[in-house]
Steps between C-alpha positions, in 0.01 A plus 500: 500500500461167676323671792229769504733761651868580539715753678784547254817619666766668290828406669694728265298791640592401854869485407469839330332655804762371741784625281332841482449515877857385557619790287280745692639365828851610410746289692250351743426129498154394391280259692201392295183463706336176384249451779142394425604262220708780345201734512291234327749444218633162617767466767788301355492601129457866588772487765742348251422786259552753781845359567583486129404867478765599752358452849746353748243406764135408540249593767191314619244573765486147643755229563298243306533716189878503544509124554298452179768699317771278646304191396474654153878519474551869581829547686519881521474670840139528619359712781167408661379794702160404641600248767225397740484239780484143380689558178744225381805686629725194509431430132561863416837513674606171342403637158701822553188715496571837660247602765368822647432584864320800646496401866698293748261204522530425128873563515518234771303252290730554204808457720353179646445362150861582416623314808286196417627481145860589579495777240527876526180684407538814293288768660347828379374730775196709405443844648155659506569845358139605464307226320367373835471151354800267533824618652639589840401840645804723537449511877561124514764496224810522728380199701441299182846593372659394830317166498601436140863578578494254790379209287736606222791476746414138570482426126126427480423790266678741272354848467479529122261790451326800653180603331164674503206562267338814359133573556451773239786488249240469225364845593772741384565777750311335785643635828535154649775415249746745650401403853557134427841567348599698809379218723689244293817706524452513877457122513814451291696735724393308810601176329839646410557620857411154630736327259223339295554684171823364355594541136345164414159599642252594225281807555171504310169686502405563133199333344404544133383859543812606689724321251370712211453829686724531807872469424599585858299204630680231300779430751664160436201318352157567350201266522268562202189289471212614278735682260676173420180381336471814288241687703576856602540561873405867446252497209455877491870534412482256208626149437875576537569281194364188669328227295193323637578129520156342540229466235176337614299331225204266471324308226147609425251240611139509390413772247131565431248753372241623748201732453450853628411508868705194599624515858863391526652312795396513866260773612457617138721802565546518123209480256555506124353802323478326162558163340865425557774238525621393844832326561593295804847546652599202719662694786334619818558613853632153592783580258563848640273710277361744752122480533474877494648495149134451408403762243835678532808314376571457131645214294619476140273275293437488129742784439326745734476570869186370669377573851406214730122464461319394814630360825831316513429142611721248673627341179389728216377836381328630189581765242263669256642482148218689333521397135871427532639164396607251765520123487544243772871446548603852395755666725386775736764713673410631842821697549854514369771752412260690276699440182194386305242728655413277793449649847802501729510382860531867597175578318326218684637630829392855429153389391450287810651741750789280602870446420665281241642279776148374569413452135789263428535322835131403508521287183434154641659160462236378252660731246822342370808717463655466156853637458613690196825670400380764256751751363389858546236606248411147392130426465363241739271361232608234256 
């Protein structure tokens, strides 16, 4: 490697995962969620793979992410759903980025941007069905529908979608799932009665977990995110045939023998119990390796798993090789699909008490993304 670390992204895995999710979705369209730099996998290359896998649309949290896709040559429909005051609405409308509104003030700002640019803004109205995060409360939903219909009549906007978001779809059987579906149905019925739910209007509520587990929630479109990158949205139910796309590797730095009783890294949380070989891994919490991985998370080095020895530092951490063989420049795998015995991102998440979303999205910009197109079952080593 030309750099001490890489996040290798298997674009063939992303295409495989999208095709699998598309099949699970039946006849519903698939919008690939590519927010947060495609969950840390790299925005434009990953988005292209998502579209090649069968997605017809892309979704981002912020407008600037959508504009970066347009600048990267992506022409597919894009929805940006987290619209806040001060966003570049004019640029978004000019770039045919679809926008979401949850209340009348934002609807008015979007309509004003459409008037300034002389273009019609495509609008998705979000209902709060029980997440209590984004979305319009059902009590205010009729007023939002009426306001949207007014600006649609003047040609400023086109109501293109009605949507919501699950809070607990990744917890099978959670009572909120049924309540949210009932609330969404109520919101759709109100929209239909108001004349805001024509045949061209897309209804969508399913995230990754709902896509794989709730057929009745798929409606016209599903919006998988984490599953696209091969990470299970409901780990206790298995991997659903998904293939993890990211492998995080680093070159061993300094390798040295130290005597028994050597304190390792800050605060000497780890002390060697015999003469041993220590290896330096040039990744740290500045690169997204959680500090509380100290003494917990494992890596694959020298053909065996090794636990992080001592405190994770800003730029590096140590592993205890015992009498194992390791040389400077040897490859160390932090996590990957598990094909060669390395830990997976799910194992890291379980060990650290978090979710895979955090494991992959935290990998920082100092770590270059390297894109591969491995056929299934092909070793990632030369």
